[in-house]
C-alpha positions as CSV (number, residue, x, y, z in Angstrom):
1,M,-47.4,-130.5,9.3
2,K,-47.5,-127.0,10.9
3,R,-45.0,-128.1,13.5
4,T,-42.6,-129.3,10.7
5,I,-42.9,-126.0,8.9
6,V,-42.1,-124.1,12.1
7,I,-39.0,-126.3,12.8
8,V,-37.8,-125.8,9.3
9,S,-38.3,-122.1,9.5
10,L,-36.4,-121.9,12.8
11,L,-33.5,-123.9,11.2
12,L,-33.3,-121.6,8.3
13,A,-33.4,-118.6,10.4
14,A,-30.5,-120.1,12.6
15,L,-28.5,-120.8,9.4
16,A,-29.1,-117.3,8.2
17,A,-28.0,-115.8,11.5
18,S,-24.9,-118.1,11.6
19,A,-24.0,-116.9,8.1
20,Q,-23.6,-113.4,9.2
21,M,-20.2,-112.2,10.2
22,S,-19.7,-109.7,12.9
23,L,-16.5,-107.5,13.1
24,N,-15.0,-109.9,15.7
25,D,-15.7,-112.8,13.4
26,C,-13.8,-111.0,10.6
27,L,-11.0,-110.3,12.9
28,V,-10.8,-114.0,14.1
29,Y,-10.8,-115.1,10.5
30,A,-8.1,-112.6,9.5
31,R,-6.0,-113.8,12.4
32,D,-6.1,-117.4,11.2
33,H,-6.0,-116.9,7.4
34,A,-4.3,-113.6,6.6
35,H,-1.1,-114.2,4.8
36,R,0.9,-111.7,6.9
37,N,-0.2,-113.4,10.0
38,I,0.7,-116.9,8.6
39,I,4.2,-115.7,7.6
40,N,4.7,-114.2,11.1
41,R,3.8,-117.5,12.7
42,H,6.5,-119.1,10.5
43,E,8.9,-116.5,11.7
44,V,8.0,-117.4,15.4
45,E,8.7,-121.0,14.6
46,K,12.1,-120.2,13.1
47,A,13.0,-118.2,16.2
48,R,12.0,-121.2,18.4
49,M,14.3,-123.4,16.3
50,D,17.1,-120.9,16.7
51,K,16.7,-121.1,20.4
52,R,17.0,-124.9,20.3
53,L,20.1,-124.6,18.1
54,A,21.6,-122.3,20.8
55,A,20.8,-124.8,23.4
56,A,22.3,-127.6,21.4
57,D,25.7,-125.8,21.5
58,M,25.9,-126.5,25.2
59,M,25.3,-130.2,24.9
60,P,28.0,-132.9,24.5
61,Y,29.0,-133.8,21.0
62,V,29.2,-137.6,20.4
63,S,30.4,-139.2,17.2
64,F,31.2,-142.6,15.9
65,S,33.9,-143.2,13.4
66,S,35.1,-146.2,11.3
67,S,38.0,-146.7,8.9
68,G,39.3,-149.6,6.7
69,T,42.7,-150.0,5.1
70,M,44.2,-152.6,2.7
71,S,48.0,-152.6,2.8
72,F,50.1,-153.9,-0.1
73,G,53.8,-154.4,-0.5
74,R,56.3,-153.6,2.3
75,N,54.5,-152.6,5.4
76,I,54.5,-153.3,9.1
77,D,53.1,-156.7,10.1
78,P,50.6,-156.0,13.0
79,E,51.3,-159.5,14.4
80,T,55.1,-159.1,14.8
81,N,55.5,-155.3,14.4
82,T,58.2,-155.8,11.8
83,Y,58.3,-155.0,8.1
84,D,57.0,-157.7,5.8
85,N,55.5,-158.1,2.3
86,K,52.1,-159.5,3.5
87,K,48.7,-158.1,2.5
88,T,46.9,-156.8,5.5
89,L,43.3,-155.7,6.0
90,S,42.9,-153.3,8.9
91,T,39.7,-151.9,10.3
92,G,39.3,-149.4,13.1
93,F,36.3,-148.3,15.1
94,G,36.0,-145.4,17.6
95,L,33.4,-143.6,19.7
96,Q,34.3,-140.0,20.8
97,M,32.7,-137.4,23.0
98,S,33.5,-133.8,23.5
99,L,32.0,-131.4,26.1
100,P,32.6,-127.7,26.4
101,V,33.3,-127.0,30.1
102,F,33.9,-123.2,30.0
103,D,33.9,-120.7,27.1
104,G,33.5,-117.4,28.9
105,L,29.7,-117.9,29.1
106,V,29.5,-117.3,25.4
107,N,27.1,-120.2,24.7
108,V,25.0,-119.2,27.8
109,N,24.5,-115.7,26.7
110,N,23.8,-116.9,23.1
111,L,21.1,-119.2,24.6
112,K,19.7,-116.2,26.6
113,A,19.8,-114.0,23.5
114,A,18.0,-116.7,21.5
115,R,15.3,-117.0,24.1
116,V,14.7,-113.3,24.1
117,A,14.8,-113.2,20.3
118,H,12.0,-115.8,20.3
119,L,9.9,-113.6,22.7
120,R,10.7,-110.6,20.6
121,Q,9.5,-112.4,17.5
122,V,6.3,-113.3,19.3
123,K,5.7,-109.6,20.2
124,A,6.6,-108.5,16.6
125,A,4.1,-111.0,15.2
126,Q,1.5,-109.7,17.7
127,A,2.2,-106.1,16.6
128,E,1.8,-107.1,12.9
129,E,-1.4,-109.0,13.7
130,D,-2.7,-105.8,15.3
131,Q,-2.0,-103.9,12.1
132,V,-3.8,-106.5,10.1
133,S,-6.7,-106.3,12.5
134,L,-6.8,-102.4,12.2
135,A,-6.8,-102.8,8.4
136,V,-9.7,-105.3,8.7
137,I,-11.6,-102.9,10.9
138,R,-11.3,-100.0,8.4
139,A,-12.2,-102.3,5.5
140,F,-15.2,-103.7,7.5
141,Y,-16.6,-100.2,8.2
142,N,-15.9,-99.1,4.7
143,V,-18.3,-101.8,3.6
144,S,-20.8,-100.5,6.0
145,Y,-20.4,-96.9,4.7
146,C,-20.8,-98.2,1.1
147,K,-23.9,-100.2,2.0
148,A,-25.4,-97.2,3.6
149,M,-24.7,-95.0,0.5
150,V,-26.3,-97.7,-1.7
151,G,-29.4,-97.8,0.5
152,Q,-29.5,-94.0,0.5
153,M,-29.3,-93.8,-3.3
154,E,-31.9,-96.5,-3.7
155,R,-34.3,-94.5,-1.5
156,Q,-33.4,-91.3,-3.3
157,L,-34.0,-92.9,-6.7
158,E,-37.4,-94.2,-5.5
159,R,-38.3,-90.8,-4.2
160,D,-37.2,-89.0,-7.4
161,S,-39.0,-91.6,-9.5
162,T,-42.2,-90.8,-7.6
163,D,-41.7,-87.1,-8.1
164,L,-41.1,-87.8,-11.8
165,R,-44.4,-89.6,-12.2
166,A,-46.1,-86.9,-10.3
167,T,-44.5,-84.2,-12.6
168,E,-45.7,-86.2,-15.7
169,R,-49.2,-86.3,-14.3
170,G,-48.9,-82.5,-13.7
171,E,-47.9,-82.0,-17.3
172,E,-50.9,-83.9,-18.4
173,L,-53.1,-81.7,-16.2
174,G,-51.3,-78.5,-17.3
175,T,-49.9,-77.7,-13.9
176,K,-46.3,-78.7,-14.9
177,S,-44.3,-77.8,-18.0
178,G,-42.3,-80.0,-20.2
179,A,-39.1,-78.4,-18.9
180,D,-40.0,-79.6,-15.4
181,V,-40.5,-83.1,-16.7
182,A,-37.2,-83.0,-18.6
183,E,-35.4,-81.7,-15.5
184,M,-36.9,-84.4,-13.4
185,R,-36.0,-87.1,-15.9
186,A,-32.4,-85.8,-15.8
187,L,-32.5,-86.0,-12.0
188,V,-33.7,-89.6,-12.0
189,A,-30.9,-90.4,-14.6
190,A,-28.3,-88.8,-12.3
191,D,-29.7,-90.9,-9.4
192,E,-29.4,-94.1,-11.5
193,Y,-25.8,-93.2,-12.4
194,E,-24.8,-92.5,-8.8
195,L,-26.6,-95.7,-7.6
196,S,-24.5,-97.7,-10.1
197,N,-21.3,-96.0,-9.0
198,Q,-22.1,-96.7,-5.3
199,R,-22.8,-100.4,-6.0
200,N,-19.4,-100.7,-7.8
201,L,-17.8,-99.0,-4.7
202,L,-19.5,-101.5,-2.5
203,A,-18.2,-104.4,-4.6
204,K,-14.7,-103.1,-4.3
205,A,-15.1,-102.6,-0.6
206,Y,-16.1,-106.2,-0.2
207,L,-13.0,-107.2,-2.2
208,T,-10.8,-105.1,-0.1
209,L,-12.2,-106.7,3.1
210,R,-11.7,-110.2,1.6
211,G,-8.2,-109.3,0.7
212,E,-7.3,-108.0,4.2
213,M,-8.9,-111.1,5.8
214,G,-7.1,-113.5,3.5
215,M,-10.4,-114.8,2.2
216,E,-11.0,-116.2,-1.3
217,M,-12.0,-113.5,-3.7
218,T,-14.8,-115.7,-5.2
219,G,-17.5,-117.2,-3.1
220,E,-20.8,-116.5,-1.3
221,P,-21.5,-112.7,-0.7
222,L,-20.5,-111.7,2.9
223,E,-23.4,-111.0,5.2
224,L,-21.9,-108.4,7.7
225,T,-23.5,-107.2,10.8
226,E,-22.3,-104.4,13.2
227,A,-24.0,-106.0,16.1
228,D,-21.1,-107.6,18.1
229,D,-20.9,-109.4,21.4
230,C,-20.0,-107.6,24.6
231,L,-17.4,-109.9,25.9
232,P,-14.3,-108.2,27.3
233,A,-11.4,-108.3,24.9
234,G,-8.8,-108.1,27.6
235,F,-5.9,-105.7,28.1
236,E,-2.2,-105.6,27.3
237,A,0.0,-104.2,30.0
238,V,2.6,-103.0,27.5
239,H,2.0,-102.1,23.8
240,P,3.4,-105.0,21.6
241,R,5.7,-102.5,19.7
242,I,7.2,-101.3,22.9
243,A,7.5,-104.8,24.2
244,E,9.3,-105.9,21.0
245,A,11.7,-103.0,21.2
246,E,12.5,-103.9,24.9
247,M,13.1,-107.5,23.8
248,A,15.5,-106.2,21.1
249,L,17.4,-104.2,23.7
250,K,17.8,-107.3,25.9
251,E,18.9,-109.4,23.0
252,S,21.6,-106.8,22.0
253,E,22.8,-106.7,25.7
254,Y,23.2,-110.5,25.7
255,G,25.0,-110.3,22.4
256,L,27.4,-107.8,24.0
257,R,28.1,-110.2,26.8
258,A,28.8,-113.1,24.4
259,A,31.2,-110.8,22.4
260,K,33.1,-110.0,25.6
261,G,33.2,-113.7,26.6
262,A,35.2,-114.5,23.4
263,F,38.3,-113.1,25.3
264,S,38.1,-115.7,28.0
265,P,40.0,-119.1,27.9
266,R,38.1,-122.0,26.6
267,V,38.1,-125.4,28.4
268,S,36.7,-128.5,27.0
269,L,36.6,-132.2,28.0
270,S,37.1,-135.0,25.6
271,A,36.8,-138.8,26.0
272,G,36.5,-141.9,23.8
273,V,37.1,-145.5,23.1
274,S,38.6,-147.2,20.1
275,T,39.7,-150.5,18.8
276,S,41.3,-152.0,15.7
277,Y,40.9,-155.2,13.7
278,Y,43.3,-156.8,11.3
279,K,43.5,-159.8,9.0
280,M,46.3,-161.4,7.0
281,I,45.3,-162.0,3.4
282,G,46.4,-165.4,2.2
283,A,48.0,-166.4,5.5
284,D,47.4,-169.7,7.3
285,I,46.9,-167.9,10.6
286,V,43.3,-167.8,11.7
287,A,42.4,-164.3,12.7
288,P,40.5,-163.9,16.0
289,D,36.8,-163.0,15.8
290,F,35.6,-159.4,16.1
291,G,34.5,-159.8,19.8
292,S,38.1,-160.8,20.8
293,Q,39.6,-158.0,18.8
294,W,37.2,-155.4,20.3
295,R,38.1,-156.7,23.9
296,D,41.8,-157.2,23.4
297,N,42.6,-154.1,21.3
298,M,40.3,-151.6,23.0
299,G,41.8,-148.3,24.1
300,Q,40.3,-145.5,26.2
301,Y,41.2,-141.9,26.7
302,V,40.1,-138.8,28.6
303,G,41.6,-135.4,28.1
304,F,41.2,-131.7,28.9
305,S,42.1,-128.9,26.5
306,V,42.6,-125.2,27.2
307,S,42.6,-122.5,24.5
308,I,43.7,-119.0,25.4
309,P,43.1,-116.4,22.6
310,I,46.1,-114.2,22.3
311,F,45.7,-112.5,18.9
312,T,42.7,-113.0,16.6
313,G,43.3,-110.2,14.1
314,L,41.4,-107.7,16.2
315,S,38.1,-109.6,15.3
316,N,37.0,-110.0,18.9
317,I,37.7,-106.3,19.7
318,N,35.6,-105.2,16.7
319,R,32.8,-107.6,17.6
320,V,32.6,-106.0,21.0
321,K,32.5,-102.6,19.5
322,R,29.8,-103.6,17.1
323,A,27.8,-105.2,19.8
324,R,28.0,-101.9,21.9
325,I,26.8,-100.0,18.9
326,E,23.8,-102.4,18.6
327,V,23.0,-101.8,22.2
328,M,23.0,-98.1,21.8
329,E,20.9,-98.4,18.6
330,S,18.4,-100.7,20.3
331,R,18.1,-98.3,23.2
332,T,17.5,-95.4,20.9
333,R,14.9,-97.5,18.9
334,L,13.1,-98.2,22.2
335,D,13.0,-94.5,23.1
336,Q,11.7,-93.7,19.6
337,T,9.0,-96.4,19.9
338,R,7.8,-95.1,23.2
339,Y,7.7,-91.6,21.7
340,E,5.8,-92.7,18.6
341,I,3.2,-94.7,20.7
342,E,2.8,-91.7,23.0
343,K,2.3,-89.4,19.9
344,E,-0.1,-91.8,18.2
345,T,-2.1,-92.1,21.5
346,A,-2.5,-88.4,21.7
347,E,-3.5,-88.2,18.0
348,A,-6.1,-91.0,18.6
349,A,-7.6,-89.0,21.5
350,L,-7.8,-85.9,19.3
351,D,-9.3,-87.8,16.4
352,L,-12.0,-89.3,18.7
353,K,-12.8,-85.8,20.2
354,A,-13.0,-84.3,16.7
355,A,-15.1,-87.1,15.4
356,T,-17.5,-86.8,18.2
357,D,-17.9,-83.0,17.7
358,E,-18.2,-83.5,14.0
359,H,-20.8,-86.2,14.4
360,E,-22.9,-83.9,16.6
361,A,-22.6,-81.1,14.0
362,A,-23.5,-83.5,11.2
363,E,-26.7,-84.6,13.0
364,K,-27.7,-80.9,13.3
365,R,-26.9,-80.2,9.7
366,L,-28.9,-83.3,8.5
367,A,-31.9,-82.2,10.5
368,A,-31.7,-78.7,9.0
369,E,-31.3,-80.1,5.5
370,E,-34.3,-82.4,5.9
371,L,-36.5,-79.5,6.9
372,A,-35.2,-77.4,4.0
373,F,-35.8,-80.3,1.5
374,K,-39.3,-80.9,2.7
375,A,-40.0,-77.2,2.3
376,M,-38.5,-77.1,-1.2
377,R,-40.3,-80.3,-2.2
378,R,-43.6,-78.7,-1.1
379,K,-42.9,-75.6,-3.0
380,F,-42.1,-77.7,-6.1
381,E,-45.4,-79.6,-5.7
382,L,-47.2,-76.2,-5.6
383,G,-45.3,-75.0,-8.6
384,S,-43.4,-72.2,-6.8
385,A,-40.0,-73.9,-7.3
386,S,-38.2,-75.4,-10.2
387,A,-36.8,-78.9,-10.6
388,I,-33.3,-77.3,-10.5
389,E,-33.9,-75.9,-7.1
390,L,-35.4,-79.2,-5.9
391,Y,-32.2,-81.0,-7.3
392,A,-29.9,-78.6,-5.4
393,S,-31.8,-79.1,-2.2
394,S,-31.8,-82.9,-2.8
395,A,-28.0,-82.9,-3.4
396,K,-27.4,-81.0,-0.1
397,L,-29.6,-83.5,1.8
398,A,-27.7,-86.4,0.2
399,T,-24.4,-84.9,1.1
400,A,-25.6,-84.3,4.7
401,R,-26.6,-87.9,5.1
402,A,-23.4,-89.2,3.6
403,N,-21.4,-86.9,5.9
404,L,-23.3,-88.1,9.0
405,E,-22.7,-91.7,8.1
406,G,-19.0,-91.0,7.5
407,K,-18.6,-89.2,10.8
408,R,-20.5,-92.0,12.6
409,I,-18.1,-94.6,11.2
410,Q,-15.1,-92.3,11.9
411,K,-16.2,-92.0,15.5
412,I,-16.4,-95.8,16.0
413,I,-13.0,-96.4,14.4
414,S,-11.4,-93.6,16.4
415,A,-12.8,-95.1,19.6
416,I,-11.4,-98.6,18.7
417,I,-8.0,-97.2,17.9
418,L,-7.8,-95.1,21.1
419,G,-8.8,-98.1,23.1
420,Y,-6.1,-100.1,21.4
421,Y,-3.4,-97.6,22.4
422,H,-4.8,-97.7,25.9
423,G,-4.1,-101.5,26.0
424,E,-7.4,-102.9,24.8
425,K,-7.1,-106.1,22.6
426,L,-8.7,-105.8,19.2
427,I,-9.9,-109.5,19.0
428,R,-12.3,-110.7,21.6
């Protein structure tokens, strides 16, 4: 019996542990379920289809055609090739194939541009996924901050409630006045109000986190833990936004080559087979079967065609000019993206340094406020301090604790962001 109880307890503990979500668990869930990420995956699939469409333009085009004609009145007799008044049913079949041989490498450059566009969309989706992950990280630690504030207010309410009961006993013993009791009751009421406010903020923080992750708004409460695994997340050699801008520049360069190729002659090969079938309506002549008609009336052809553009209404010239502008624009956007990433990296480094310094200062401030509050609380117990003075000291202590928790979380987020700009992946 005892063994069964131990096994059940271990299973329940394992289930409770598995129900907890670490930061990396939230990031993985957001990667798979956030609506922005799902839309970006669809965009990647569309870019893959565009690449296949560009490749299809270089393949042969094969078609099958069929026609049927019923002739009335005076028409050519297919048997004697003379005019007659017989009714004739004619049917034709054909199989045609055309193949582009040379088009100034327009299709080749379009295919290369489509391939680069697909890679560009992959990088763009990755950059957008990183933005979703950063939003999840901020929402995750906002929940941690709100949970810490709720816990702090619960402890503060418990402490002030204890002081209220002690003050009420002091009033009964004559060591405390009714004003002290009233002030302590007001302090407890203020704590209850702030605790309710912090709980509401925590509920909103959970909703924000669920929204960033793409999780249903209703369901079991999230059990979050800051304890995360230590597996390496890996590194990116190039920031996704820079890689996406580089791909955009390559795509525009291939587009310029394709626009220039429109001035070249176009050569295509065509070939096909065809046959015809006819039948005299109401004639005594027995028409041959379809196999005989296909064999006897079959025709084949092979041909080359050359098309040289001479004047196209200046459309080709304007396309080339437009493609050149797109290349210059893409090059400028690449320089801008590199500049922005460099600037954001420097800002992230400054944010981390400032958060580290402020966190150290907040620790010192909290230690000083704790000593000051202990002294003030002792003075209040001895009757040499009023409840208002105790409330002011308690408010300073609460502010110092909240400030320390905020700086701790800001330091963690700043370190994650700086690592991201240095190439570290956000999802392990």
